C-alpha positions in Angstrom: 90.1 -230.8 -52.2 90.8 -227.3 -51.0 93.1 -226.7 -54.0 90.4 -227.9 -56.4 87.8 -225.7 -54.7 90.1 -222.7 -55.0 90.8 -223.4 -58.7 87.1 -223.9 -59.3 86.3 -220.6 -57.8 88.9 -218.8 -59.8 87.7 -220.5 -63.0 84.1 -219.4 -62.2 85.5 -215.9 -61.8 87.0 -216.1 -65.2 90.6 -215.9 -64.0 92.3 -219.2 -64.4 90.2 -221.5 -66.5 92.3 -224.0 -68.4 95.5 -223.0 -66.5 97.4 -225.8 -64.9 99.0 -225.5 -61.5 102.4 -225.5 -63.2 101.4 -222.7 -65.5 99.8 -220.8 -62.7 103.1 -220.8 -60.9 105.2 -219.6 -63.9 106.6 -216.1 -63.7 107.2 -214.1 -66.9 110.0 -211.5 -66.6 109.5 -208.8 -69.3 112.2 -206.3 -70.3 110.9 -203.1 -72.0 111.3 -199.4 -72.1 107.7 -198.3 -71.9 108.0 -195.9 -69.0 106.1 -192.7 -70.0 102.5 -192.1 -69.0 100.8 -193.4 -72.1 103.3 -196.2 -72.6 103.1 -197.6 -69.0 99.3 -197.6 -69.2 99.5 -199.6 -72.4 101.9 -202.2 -71.1 99.7 -202.5 -68.0 97.0 -204.0 -70.2 99.4 -206.9 -71.0 100.4 -207.3 -67.4 96.7 -207.5 -66.4 95.8 -210.0 -69.1 98.7 -212.3 -68.2 97.8 -212.1 -64.5 94.2 -213.1 -65.3 95.6 -216.2 -67.0 97.4 -217.1 -63.8 101.0 -215.9 -64.6 103.1 -213.8 -62.3 104.4 -210.7 -64.1 107.9 -209.4 -63.3 108.4 -206.0 -64.8 111.9 -205.1 -66.0 111.4 -201.6 -67.2 114.4 -199.6 -68.3 113.8 -195.9 -69.1 114.9 -194.4 -72.4 112.7 -193.6 -75.3 114.7 -195.4 -78.0 115.7 -198.4 -75.9 119.5 -198.0 -75.9 119.7 -198.5 -72.1 117.3 -201.4 -72.2 119.5 -203.2 -74.8 122.6 -202.7 -72.6 120.7 -204.2 -69.7 119.5 -207.1 -71.9 123.0 -208.0 -73.1 124.1 -208.1 -69.4 121.3 -210.4 -68.5 121.8 -212.8 -71.4 125.6 -213.0 -70.9 125.1 -213.7 -67.2 122.7 -216.6 -68.0 119.6 -214.8 -66.6 117.8 -214.0 -69.9 114.3 -212.6 -69.3 111.2 -214.5 -70.5 110.6 -211.8 -73.2 112.2 -208.5 -74.3 111.2 -205.6 -76.4 113.3 -205.8 -79.6 112.6 -204.9 -83.2 113.8 -204.8 -86.7 117.1 -206.4 -87.8 118.0 -206.8 -84.2 115.5 -209.7 -84.0 117.5 -211.6 -86.5 120.8 -210.7 -84.8 119.6 -212.2 -81.5 118.3 -215.3 -83.3 121.8 -215.8 -84.8 123.1 -216.1 -81.3 121.0 -219.2 -80.7 119.3 -217.8 -77.6 115.7 -217.5 -78.9 112.9 -220.0 -79.0 110.4 -220.4 -81.8 106.8 -219.6 -81.0 105.2 -221.2 -84.2 102.5 -223.0 -82.1 101.2 -219.6 -80.9 101.3 -218.1 -84.4 99.1 -220.3 -86.4 97.0 -217.5 -88.0 99.6 -214.7 -88.0 100.7 -214.8 -91.6 97.3 -213.9 -93.0 96.7 -211.3 -90.3 99.9 -209.3 -90.6 101.2 -206.9 -93.4 103.8 -208.9 -95.4 106.5 -206.3 -94.6 106.0 -206.8 -90.9 105.4 -210.6 -90.9 108.8 -211.3 -92.4 110.5 -209.3 -89.6 109.0 -211.6 -87.0 110.8 -214.6 -88.5 114.3 -216.1 -88.2 115.3 -219.3 -90.1 111.7 -219.9 -91.1 110.2 -219.7 -87.6 108.4 -217.0 -85.7 110.6 -215.8 -82.9 108.9 -212.5 -82.1 105.3 -211.1 -81.6 104.4 -207.6 -82.9 102.4 -205.2 -80.8 101.3 -202.4 -82.9 102.3 -200.0 -85.7 103.5 -196.5 -85.0 103.7 -193.9 -87.8 106.9 -191.9 -87.3 106.3 -189.1 -89.8 103.8 -187.0 -87.8 103.8 -183.3 -87.0 101.8 -182.3 -83.9 100.4 -178.8 -83.7 98.8 -177.0 -80.8 95.5 -175.8 -82.3 95.2 -172.8 -80.1 98.7 -171.6 -81.1 97.9 -172.2 -84.8 94.6 -170.3 -84.5 96.3 -167.5 -82.7 98.6 -166.8 -85.6 96.0 -167.5 -88.2 98.1 -170.2 -89.7 97.1 -173.3 -91.7 98.4 -176.8 -91.4 101.6 -176.9 -93.5 101.9 -179.4 -96.3 105.2 -178.0 -97.7 108.4 -176.7 -96.1 107.8 -173.1 -97.2 104.4 -173.3 -95.5 105.9 -174.8 -92.4 108.5 -172.0 -92.1 105.8 -169.4 -92.6 103.8 -170.9 -89.7 106.9 -171.1 -87.6 107.8 -167.5 -88.3 104.3 -166.4 -87.2 104.5 -168.3 -84.0 107.9 -166.9 -83.2 106.6 -163.4 -83.8 103.7 -164.1 -81.5 106.0 -165.2 -78.7 105.3 -168.9 -79.1 108.3 -171.3 -79.3 107.7 -172.7 -82.8 109.2 -176.2 -82.4 109.5 -178.3 -79.2 112.5 -180.6 -79.5 114.3 -183.0 -77.2 118.0 -183.4 -77.1 118.8 -187.1 -77.6 120.4 -188.7 -80.7 117.4 -190.8 -81.7 115.3 -187.6 -81.7 117.8 -185.9 -83.9 117.6 -188.9 -86.3 113.8 -188.9 -86.2 113.6 -185.3 -87.5 116.3 -185.9 -90.0 114.6 -189.0 -91.5 111.3 -187.1 -91.7 113.1 -184.6 -93.9 114.6 -187.4 -96.0 111.1 -188.9 -96.5 109.9 -185.5 -97.6 112.1 -186.0 -100.7 109.9 -189.0 -101.7 109.5 -192.6 -100.6 111.7 -193.9 -103.4 114.5 -191.5 -102.4 114.1 -192.6 -98.8 114.4 -196.3 -99.7 117.4 -195.8 -101.9 119.2 -193.7 -99.2 118.3 -195.4 -95.9 117.3 -199.0 -96.9 119.5 -199.6 -99.9 122.3 -197.3 -98.7 122.9 -196.3 -102.3 126.0 -194.1 -102.5 124.8 -192.0 -105.4 121.6 -191.1 -103.5 123.4 -190.5 -100.3 125.7 -187.9 -102.0 123.1 -186.3 -104.2 121.9 -182.7 -104.3 118.7 -183.8 -102.7 120.6 -185.0 -99.6 122.3 -181.7 -99.4 118.8 -180.1 -99.4 117.9 -182.5 -96.5 120.7 -181.2 -94.3 120.0 -177.6 -95.3 116.3 -178.0 -94.4 117.2 -179.6 -91.0 119.5 -176.7 -90.3 116.8 -174.2 -91.0 114.3 -176.1 -88.8 116.9 -176.0 -85.9 116.5 -172.2 -85.9 113.1 -172.7 -84.3 114.3 -174.8 -81.3 114.7 -173.4 -77.8 118.2 -173.4 -76.2 117.2 -175.7 -73.4 116.6 -178.9 -75.5 119.9 -180.6 -74.4 119.1 -183.9 -72.8 115.4 -183.4 -72.9 113.2 -186.5 -73.1 110.7 -186.7 -76.0 107.6 -186.7 -73.7 108.8 -183.5 -72.0 108.9 -181.8 -75.5 105.4 -183.2 -76.1 104.2 -181.7 -72.8 105.4 -178.3 -74.1 103.0 -178.6 -77.0 100.2 -179.9 -74.8 100.5 -176.9 -72.4 100.9 -174.3 -75.1 104.5 -173.4 -74.5 105.4 -174.6 -77.9 103.5 -174.8 -81.2 104.7 -177.9 -83.0 106.6 -181.2 -82.5 108.0 -183.8 -84.9 107.4 -187.1 -83.3 105.9 -190.6 -83.9 102.3 -191.3 -82.9 103.3 -192.6 -79.4 103.2 -188.9 -78.6 99.4 -189.1 -79.0 99.3 -191.3 -75.9 100.6 -188.3 -74.0 97.9 -186.0 -75.4 95.3 -188.6 -74.5 96.7 -188.9 -71.0 96.3 -185.1 -70.6 92.7 -185.4 -71.8 93.4 -183.5 -75.0 91.3 -184.2 -78.1 92.5 -184.3 -81.7 90.9 -181.7 -83.9 89.9 -179.4 -81.0 93.0 -179.3 -78.8 95.7 -180.5 -81.2 96.2 -181.4 -84.8 98.1 -184.4 -86.1 99.4 -184.0 -89.7 101.8 -185.8 -91.9 105.3 -184.1 -91.9 105.3 -181.6 -94.8 105.9 -183.4 -98.1 105.1 -186.9 -96.7 101.3 -187.2 -97.0 101.5 -190.3 -99.2 104.3 -192.0 -97.3 104.5 -193.9 -94.0 107.5 -194.7 -91.9 106.6 -197.6 -89.7 107.9 -198.5 -86.3 106.8 -201.8 -84.9 107.5 -202.9 -81.3 107.9 -206.6 -80.7 108.7 -209.0 -78.0 111.3 -211.8 -78.6 111.3 -214.9 -76.5 114.5 -216.2 -74.8 115.5 -219.7 -73.9 115.0 -220.2 -70.2 117.3 -222.2 -68.0 117.2 -225.9 -68.8 114.7 -225.3 -71.6 115.2 -225.2 -75.4 111.5 -224.9 -76.3 109.1 -222.1 -75.5 107.5 -222.3 -72.1 103.7 -222.2 -71.6 104.1 -218.6 -70.3 106.0 -217.5 -73.4 103.3 -219.0 -75.7 100.5 -217.5 -73.7 102.3 -214.1 -73.9 102.7 -214.4 -77.7 99.0 -215.4 -78.2 97.8 -212.6 -75.9 99.8 -210.0 -77.7 98.3 -210.9 -81.1 94.7 -211.3 -79.8 92.3 -208.8 -81.4 91.0 -207.6 -78.0 94.6 -206.9 -76.7 95.6 -205.3 -80.0 92.7 -202.9 -79.8 93.2 -201.9 -76.1 97.0 -201.6 -76.3 96.9 -199.2 -79.2 94.1 -197.1 -77.7 96.4 -196.4 -74.8 99.7 -196.3 -76.7 98.6 -193.9 -79.5 99.5 -196.5 -82.2 97.2 -198.6 -84.5 96.9 -202.4 -84.3 99.5 -204.4 -86.3 96.9 -207.2 -86.7 94.8 -206.6 -89.8 91.1 -206.5 -89.5 90.9 -205.1 -86.0 88.0 -202.6 -85.7 89.0 -198.9 -85.7 85.6 -197.9 -84.4 86.9 -196.9 -80.9 89.9 -195.0 -82.3 90.2 -191.2 -82.7 90.6 -189.3 -85.9 94.4 -189.4 -85.8 94.5 -193.2 -85.6 91.9 -193.5 -88.3 93.9 -191.3 -90.6 97.0 -193.4 -89.7 95.2 -196.6 -90.6 93.9 -195.2 -93.9 97.3 -193.7 -94.8 99.0 -197.0 -93.9 96.8 -199.0 -96.3 97.4 -196.5 -99.0 101.1 -196.5 -98.5 101.3 -200.4 -98.5 99.6 -200.5 -101.9 101.6 -197.6 -103.4 105.1 -198.6 -102.2 105.3 -195.8 -99.7 105.4 -198.0 -96.6 109.0 -197.8 -95.4 110.9 -198.9 -92.2 112.1 -196.2 -89.8 115.9 -195.9 -89.6 115.7 -193.9 -86.3 113.6 -196.6 -84.6 115.6 -199.7 -85.4 113.6 -201.0 -88.4 115.8 -200.2 -91.4 119.4 -201.1 -90.6 121.4 -203.2 -88.1 122.7 -201.3 -85.0 126.2 -200.7 -86.3 125.1 -198.9 -89.5 122.2 -197.1 -87.8 124.6 -196.0 -85.0 127.2 -194.6 -87.5 124.5 -192.6 -89.4 123.1 -191.4 -86.1 126.5 -190.1 -85.1 126.7 -188.1 -88.3 123.3 -186.5 -87.9 123.8 -185.7 -84.2 127.2 -184.1 -84.9 125.6 -182.0 -87.6 122.7 -180.9 -85.3 125.0 -180.1 -82.4 127.7 -178.1 -84.3 128.0 -175.5 -87.1 129.1 -178.2 -89.6 128.2 -177.4 -93.2 125.9 -179.6 -95.2 128.5 -180.7 -97.8 130.9 -182.2 -95.2 127.9 -183.8 -93.4 126.8 -185.5 -96.7 130.4 -186.8 -97.2 130.4 -188.2 -93.6 127.0 -189.8 -94.2 128.2 -191.7 -97.3 131.1 -193.0 -95.3 129.0 -194.0 -92.3 126.6 -195.9 -94.6 129.5 -198.4 -95.3 129.7 -199.3 -91.7 128.9 -203.0 -91.1 
């Protein structure tokens, strides 16, 4: 009777209604790489929601903005027979894990997902006709963040072309402001590089980075991409080596730097610092990419647990919670992203998020909605890694653009 009384009290408090004793005792171990301020606040929403449903949350956070360290940790766990309940994985890597036969399908939690997800994203959540992953939100990668005070100080305008960008950067440099804050990790190098690829047009981007078309990869336009990246590098500081992305964002927040190329997860850092878009900072599409949208979608995949081939109640609850409208809204408000679920109200979102949503809808209709290579959405790890090596070598040496293009074409053949 005491147990029933306790459960009744919890139910009355809205904490564990409909949760069985077995479910209440289930732990969910979640591997992710959301460790910066805005990110950890966002994942905390999921933790709280699951605990309210009676599940014990075991956090398995592995630092590193692009998730490379987390993927290494995940492989170790799965090989040793200790796969987590769920893990942050995205893009083609979802299908690669599914092919290993270690994932469970979550179809019973995904009854209304198809009509509530963009088609380009819905198909990524599938393997062999079944849902095996739950998407969190959509990040736009091709953003340029600008410290408004720095822009106002030099009398500059928001750049929409590369000549305009370089004009603003020169003015900032002359005023003693570091023009571009940049981190020093390979994924950050690739993020900037793919931004410049996108500035050549969405069709060019798709042919080069999705189709891996050799003619496009060796074209004069690709030479221009490397030339532009080299010129942008002239506005970095000498201390970027090894710098995390959020530390570069902090340089823009505190006025030490004027601009940063980074996906809209950076907006969570501005929000954490109580900075407002429009008055403290400006979010603009990377020059030349106003009508295009590189998407980055974080997802959780669900692993078979010891002695179980089907999804556990905790896994299904986790998937349902992730795709619930209320969670989608709150998670993105903290993370700086926009909901991946269609139809979620944007009323509480700031102007940057509203612009992201409007631009996303336009890009989907116009064919400018493309997967980010730098963030694991466009190519399998082997190919993406080979291209990353080419870009990182170029950005950390005096290599000429012509030989970099030749190396790029070769890397694109890596399987």
